[in-house]
N, C-alpha and C positions, 0 to 999 in steps of 0.2 A: 156135688163140686155147687161152689160157695158161686154165687151169679154176679153179676157188676156191682159198684155200691152207686146206689142214689147219691145225687152231687151232693145234697146234707150232706153226708155222711160223709168226703172228702172235702167239702168246705170246713168241717168240723177237726179232721184229722188238720189240715191244714190251716188251723187258726191255735191248733191245739201244742202243733212242732213249730210256730215263728216263735212264740212267748221264751221255748225251752232255748231256742239260739243266742237268745241275744241276752240270757242270763251265765253264759257260760264267763268263769271268769279266768283271768291270765295268772296261770301261776311261775313264782321265781324256782326253778331245778337248779340247786348247785348255787344260792348264793350264798356267800360264807364273808360274816366278817373278820378283818386281816386283825391279830391277835399277836403280838411278834413276846418272843419269850420271852427276851430282856422289859418288857414295860413294867414299872410300879406297878399296874394295877389288878397287875396277873397275880405276881407275889403276894401283894396286900391280901387276896383272898386267898391263898395256900397256905397262910397262917395261921384263919383261922381256920381252916378245915382240919380234924384230926388227921386221918388219911385222905392221899391223895392219889385218887384214879381215874382215866383217860374219862369214864361217865360221868363221872361227880365235877369233873373240866369243864367237860361239852353240854354237861343242863346251866350252869353256872351263865356258860357267855354263851350261850345260844351257839355252841358251833359243830360242829361234822363229831363223831366221833373220831375217826381216822386222823383230823387234822389234830385233835388233842393229842389222842400216842403222840402223832409225832412232834410235839411241839414239849411234853412229856422227855419224849425221847434225847432234846437236844440239850431240855435242861440238867439230863442225869446225867449224859456226854461233858459236858462243860462239867462239873460237881455241885452244882447248884444245888438238885435234889437225890436222894440216894433212892436206890429200887432194895427196896424191903424184902419180897414176895411175889412171887408170878407162877404165875399155868398158864395153858395155851388162853387162857380165855381173857385172862383180867390180867392188871400189872397191878400192884401196887405200892406206891412211893410214899418216901418220909420227908421234910427236912432235915436238913444235917443237923446232930446237937452244937447249941452257942456255946462257943469256948471263952468260958469264964478268964 
């Protein structure tokens, strides 16, 4: 059976625990910058992309993938972009061809 800790050992453990509590950082959970589907910034970025996917849009604009999926689904419903291919995990979109 271990005996009681000496006073010096108890002081050392208290000294090492105190700075750890002060170094804790606050986390921002779920903070998302709202980008509208109609924003010209989004459209300009998509014109430069060869293939438009939710992960690509999410990484470009620092969004969650779920938010990027919603934006792309909304643009697809409006007819601004076309769904080219899809699987259970990924959807691939492209801009419609320009009318000459």
